[in-house]
C-alpha positions as CSV (number, residue, x, y, z in Angstrom):
1,M,5.1,32.4,-29.3
2,D,5.8,30.0,-26.4
3,Y,2.6,29.3,-24.4
4,F,4.3,30.1,-21.1
5,Q,5.7,33.3,-22.5
6,E,2.2,34.4,-23.4
7,E,1.2,33.8,-19.7
8,I,4.2,35.9,-18.6
9,N,3.1,38.7,-20.9
10,I,-0.3,38.7,-19.4
11,I,1.2,38.8,-15.9
12,K,3.2,41.9,-16.9
13,Q,-0.1,43.5,-18.1
14,T,-2.0,42.7,-14.9
15,W,-0.9,41.9,-11.4
16,A,2.8,42.6,-12.0
17,A,2.2,45.9,-13.8
18,Q,2.3,48.0,-10.6
19,L,4.2,46.1,-7.9
20,P,4.3,47.4,-4.3
21,K,7.6,48.7,-3.0
22,N,10.2,46.0,-2.3
23,I,8.4,43.3,-4.4
24,D,10.0,42.0,-7.6
25,F,8.6,39.7,-10.2
26,G,10.9,37.1,-11.9
27,Y,10.5,34.0,-14.0
28,Y,12.9,31.2,-14.9
29,D,13.4,28.7,-17.6
30,G,16.0,26.2,-18.7
31,E,18.1,24.9,-21.6
32,W,20.4,27.9,-21.6
33,D,24.2,27.7,-22.0
34,T,24.9,29.5,-18.8
35,N,23.2,30.4,-15.5
36,D,22.5,34.1,-15.5
37,I,19.9,36.8,-14.9
38,I,18.9,39.3,-17.6
39,D,16.8,42.4,-17.1
40,D,13.4,42.2,-18.9
41,N,12.1,45.8,-18.7
42,G,12.5,45.8,-14.9
43,Y,11.6,42.1,-14.4
44,K,14.1,39.3,-13.8
45,H,14.5,36.6,-16.4
46,I,16.4,33.9,-14.6
47,R,18.1,31.5,-17.2
48,V,19.4,28.2,-16.1
49,T,21.2,25.3,-17.8
50,T,18.9,22.5,-16.7
51,P,16.4,20.7,-19.0
52,D,13.1,22.7,-19.2
53,D,10.6,20.0,-18.4
54,I,8.5,19.0,-15.4
55,N,10.7,16.0,-14.6
56,N,13.7,18.4,-14.0
57,S,11.6,21.2,-12.4
58,F,13.2,20.7,-9.0
59,R,16.7,21.1,-10.2
60,K,15.6,24.1,-12.3
61,T,13.9,25.7,-9.3
62,I,17.0,25.1,-7.1
63,Y,19.3,26.6,-9.7
64,A,17.1,29.7,-10.0
65,L,16.7,30.1,-6.3
66,N,20.5,29.9,-5.8
67,M,21.0,33.0,-7.9
68,V,18.5,35.2,-6.1
69,I,18.2,33.8,-2.5
70,N,20.5,36.5,-1.0
71,D,18.4,39.4,-2.4
72,Y,15.1,38.7,-0.6
73,D,13.6,38.1,2.8
74,Y,10.7,36.0,1.4
75,I,10.1,34.2,-1.9
76,L,6.8,33.1,-3.4
77,R,7.1,30.2,-5.9
78,T,4.0,30.1,-8.0
79,N,2.8,29.2,-11.5
80,T,2.5,31.5,-14.5
81,S,-1.2,30.7,-14.8
82,N,-2.0,32.2,-11.4
83,W,-3.1,35.7,-10.4
84,I,-1.2,37.0,-7.3
85,N,-2.7,39.6,-5.0
86,V,0.6,41.4,-4.5
87,R,-0.8,44.1,-2.2
88,L,-2.3,41.5,0.1
89,L,1.0,39.5,-0.1
90,R,3.0,42.6,0.9
91,K,0.6,43.3,3.8
92,F,0.8,39.6,4.9
93,I,4.6,39.6,4.9
94,D,4.7,42.9,6.8
95,E,2.1,42.0,9.5
96,M,1.7,38.3,9.8
97,A,4.3,36.1,8.2
98,E,6.6,34.0,10.5
99,S,10.0,33.1,9.2
100,D,9.9,29.5,10.4
101,K,6.5,28.6,8.7
102,I,5.8,27.1,5.3
103,Y,2.8,28.9,3.7
104,G,0.9,27.0,1.0
105,S,-2.1,28.1,-1.1
106,E,-3.0,24.4,-1.3
107,L,-1.8,21.9,1.3
108,Y,-1.8,18.5,-0.2
109,S,-1.5,15.0,1.2
110,L,-0.1,13.0,-1.7
111,S,-2.2,10.0,-2.8
112,E,-6.0,9.7,-2.5
113,A,-5.8,10.3,1.2
114,A,-3.0,10.5,3.8
115,A,0.3,9.5,2.3
116,P,3.1,8.1,4.5
117,Y,5.9,10.3,5.7
118,P,7.6,12.3,4.2
119,L,4.7,13.3,1.9
120,D,1.8,13.3,4.3
121,M,1.7,17.0,3.8
122,Y,3.3,19.4,1.3
123,A,2.5,22.8,-0.3
124,R,1.4,22.5,-3.9
125,G,3.3,24.5,-6.5
126,N,0.4,27.0,-7.0
127,G,1.8,28.9,-4.1
128,I,4.8,28.2,-1.8
129,L,5.7,31.2,0.3
130,M,8.7,30.9,2.6
131,S,11.4,33.0,4.2
132,A,14.8,33.1,2.7
133,K,16.0,31.1,5.8
134,L,13.8,28.1,4.8
135,W,14.6,28.4,1.1
136,K,18.3,28.3,2.0
137,I,17.8,25.1,4.1
138,L,16.1,23.6,1.0
139,I,19.1,24.5,-1.2
140,R,21.5,23.1,1.4
141,E,19.6,19.8,1.8
142,C,18.4,19.3,-1.8
143,C,21.1,16.9,-3.1
144,P,19.3,13.5,-2.5
145,L,16.4,14.5,-4.9
146,L,18.2,16.9,-7.2
147,Y,18.3,14.5,-10.1
148,I,15.1,12.5,-9.3
149,P,12.5,13.0,-12.1
150,Q,9.5,14.5,-10.3
151,S,7.8,17.8,-10.0
152,D,9.5,20.4,-7.8
153,D,6.6,20.9,-5.3
154,V,6.8,17.2,-4.3
155,S,10.6,17.3,-4.0
156,I,10.4,20.5,-1.9
157,G,7.9,18.9,0.4
158,S,9.9,15.8,0.8
159,I,13.2,17.6,1.5
160,L,11.7,20.1,4.0
161,N,9.7,17.5,5.8
162,S,12.7,15.3,6.3
163,W,14.6,18.3,7.8
164,L,11.6,19.5,9.8
165,R,11.0,16.1,11.3
166,K,14.5,16.1,12.8
167,K,13.7,19.3,14.6
168,H,10.0,18.8,15.5
169,G,9.4,15.1,15.4
170,D,5.9,13.9,14.5
171,R,4.5,17.4,15.0
172,Y,6.5,18.8,12.1
173,Y,3.4,19.4,10.0
174,E,2.4,22.1,12.5
175,M,5.0,24.2,10.6
176,Y,2.6,24.4,7.6
177,R,0.1,27.2,7.2
178,S,-2.6,27.8,4.6
179,I,-3.1,31.0,2.7
180,P,-6.3,31.8,0.7
181,Q,-6.5,30.5,-2.9
182,G,-9.5,30.8,-5.2
183,W,-10.4,29.5,-8.6
184,Y,-11.7,31.4,-11.7
185,K,-13.3,29.5,-14.5
186,C,-10.9,26.6,-14.2
187,V,-12.9,23.8,-12.6
188,D,-16.2,22.3,-13.7
189,T,-17.4,21.2,-10.2
190,E,-18.0,23.2,-7.1
191,C,-14.8,23.4,-5.0
192,D,-15.4,23.6,-1.3
193,N,-12.0,24.3,0.3
194,H,-13.5,24.3,3.8
195,H,-13.6,28.1,3.7
196,K,-15.1,29.4,0.5
197,L,-16.9,28.0,-2.5
198,C,-15.7,28.7,-6.1
199,R,-17.3,27.3,-9.2
200,W,-16.6,27.6,-12.9
201,G,-19.1,29.8,-14.7
202,E,-20.5,31.6,-11.6
203,N,-20.4,35.4,-11.8
204,K,-18.1,36.1,-9.0
205,D,-17.0,39.7,-8.9
206,K,-14.0,41.7,-7.7
207,E,-15.4,42.0,-4.2
208,F,-15.5,38.2,-3.8
209,Y,-11.9,37.6,-5.0
210,K,-10.1,40.7,-3.6
211,N,-9.0,39.0,-0.3
212,F,-7.7,35.8,-1.9
213,M,-3.9,35.8,-2.1
214,I,-3.7,33.5,-5.1
215,V,-6.3,32.7,-7.7
216,Q,-5.9,29.9,-10.2
217,T,-7.0,30.5,-13.8
218,K,-5.6,27.4,-15.4
219,M,-8.2,25.0,-16.9
220,Y,-6.5,21.7,-17.0
221,R,-6.5,20.0,-20.4
222,N,-8.4,23.0,-21.9
223,R,-5.9,25.7,-22.9
224,E,-8.2,27.1,-25.6
225,T,-9.8,29.5,-23.1
226,E,-7.2,29.7,-20.4
227,L,-5.3,32.7,-21.7
228,D,-8.5,34.6,-22.2
229,N,-9.7,33.8,-18.7
230,M,-6.4,34.8,-17.3
231,L,-6.4,38.2,-19.0
232,Q,-10.1,38.7,-18.2
233,F,-9.5,38.0,-14.5
234,G,-6.4,40.1,-14.2
235,T,-8.1,43.0,-15.9
236,M,-11.1,42.7,-13.6
237,M,-8.9,42.8,-10.5
238,K,-6.9,45.9,-11.3
239,D,-7.1,48.7,-8.7
240,I,-8.6,46.7,-5.9
241,D,-8.9,48.5,-2.6
242,D,-10.0,47.8,1.0
243,I,-8.1,44.6,1.2
244,S,-8.1,42.7,4.5
245,L,-6.1,39.9,6.2
246,D,-9.2,38.6,8.0
247,M,-9.7,35.7,5.6
248,T,-6.0,34.9,5.7
249,R,-6.2,34.7,9.5
250,E,-9.1,32.3,9.1
251,Y,-7.2,30.0,6.8
252,I,-4.1,30.0,9.0
253,K,-6.1,29.3,12.1
254,D,-7.9,26.3,10.6
255,P,-6.3,25.3,7.3
256,S,-7.7,22.9,4.7
257,V,-5.9,19.8,3.4
258,F,-6.6,18.4,0.0
259,I,-6.4,14.6,-0.1
260,G,-7.5,13.7,-3.6
261,S,-10.4,14.2,-6.0
262,V,-12.6,11.6,-4.2
263,I,-12.5,13.1,-0.7
264,G,-11.4,16.6,-1.6
265,Y,-10.7,19.1,1.1
266,M,-11.1,18.6,4.8
267,P,-10.2,20.7,7.9
268,Y,-6.7,20.2,9.3
269,S,-8.3,19.3,12.6
270,K,-9.9,16.3,11.0
271,W,-6.9,15.4,8.8
272,V,-4.5,15.1,11.7
273,E,-6.7,12.2,13.1
274,I,-6.1,10.1,10.0
275,P,-3.6,7.3,10.8
276,K,-0.4,8.3,9.0
277,T,0.9,4.7,9.0
278,K,-1.7,3.7,6.5
279,L,-3.0,4.6,3.1
280,Y,-6.6,4.9,2.1
281,M,-7.6,2.6,-0.8
282,F,-10.8,3.1,-2.8
283,T,-13.1,1.1,-4.9
284,T,-13.0,2.4,-8.5
285,Q,-16.4,3.0,-10.1
286,R,-16.1,5.8,-12.6
287,K,-13.6,8.1,-14.3
288,A,-12.7,11.4,-12.7
289,I,-14.7,14.4,-14.0
290,D,-11.6,16.4,-14.7
291,D,-9.5,13.6,-16.2
292,P,-11.1,11.2,-18.6
293,A,-7.8,9.2,-18.9
294,N,-7.8,8.4,-15.2
295,K,-9.9,5.5,-14.1
296,N,-8.7,5.4,-10.5
297,Y,-11.2,7.7,-9.0
298,S,-14.5,6.7,-7.4
299,Q,-17.7,8.5,-6.8
300,K,-18.0,6.8,-3.4
301,A,-15.0,6.1,-1.3
302,Y,-14.6,3.2,1.1
303,D,-12.3,3.2,4.1
304,K,-10.0,0.3,3.2
305,Y,-6.6,0.6,4.8
306,I,-3.4,-1.2,3.8
307,E,-0.2,-1.0,5.9
308,V,2.7,0.8,4.3
309,P,6.3,1.1,5.3
310,T,7.0,4.2,7.4
311,I,10.0,5.7,9.3
312,N,9.7,5.8,13.0
313,K,6.0,6.4,13.1
């Protein structure tokens, strides 16, 4: 069985088994002869004609969005390896969500620190929640990057930032907001996302995780245990109660921005002070813990700037 189909089957058994009213679950894949939607026991299987690989993921996402965009007020684009707190998501959309904001479970600044515009902030693909209004703008403006080989979250960020900057100028990144994401047995170091600590192997219980909107269970480069962890976590989180938006309010008020494995997360208030016309460069001393093939990370970072081309900044 296809690995991603196994993840989808676990989703059906866990967080998508009892969806709140007016929330649907759908998944999409490529390499079909026609673009269509088939019913999968109440779930939507969106089939598109694009290649089914990461380099074509933006075009695949756009094709899929185009078939469902008029059916929903909000759409969350996530990964099949994530657990979604659908009850908290429903509550958030009903009580807090603003239609002109981009909500990301992880706000990234591409590169090892602050990237130049238009990628000095974007929402990583773990969780991108937007109103249909913003998704329609993305569909309308997508053509320049539709056939560029890169992941869809990077392309989404680039297209939306280019559009937002026309409207909001240099303050366009104020349109981004953060929503709570946790990790379950998928990282081997302590992750301090400026709000809560999660660490692989720690015995975090249902009470700890119940107010995260998204929890990542994917262990990069180690899929032997990923499916077991995903099912274990989804089973543990069934029938959660007493959920609250208090942690979400905290994230939105003072979001975290991830700027690479060396620096990690920092508060938004600190991130905005980084000069966006420059890139951080680091002395390389050791391999990254989570990627033995990558030699470009350093245990200690040095503030060495180089000027980079920017647009009107």
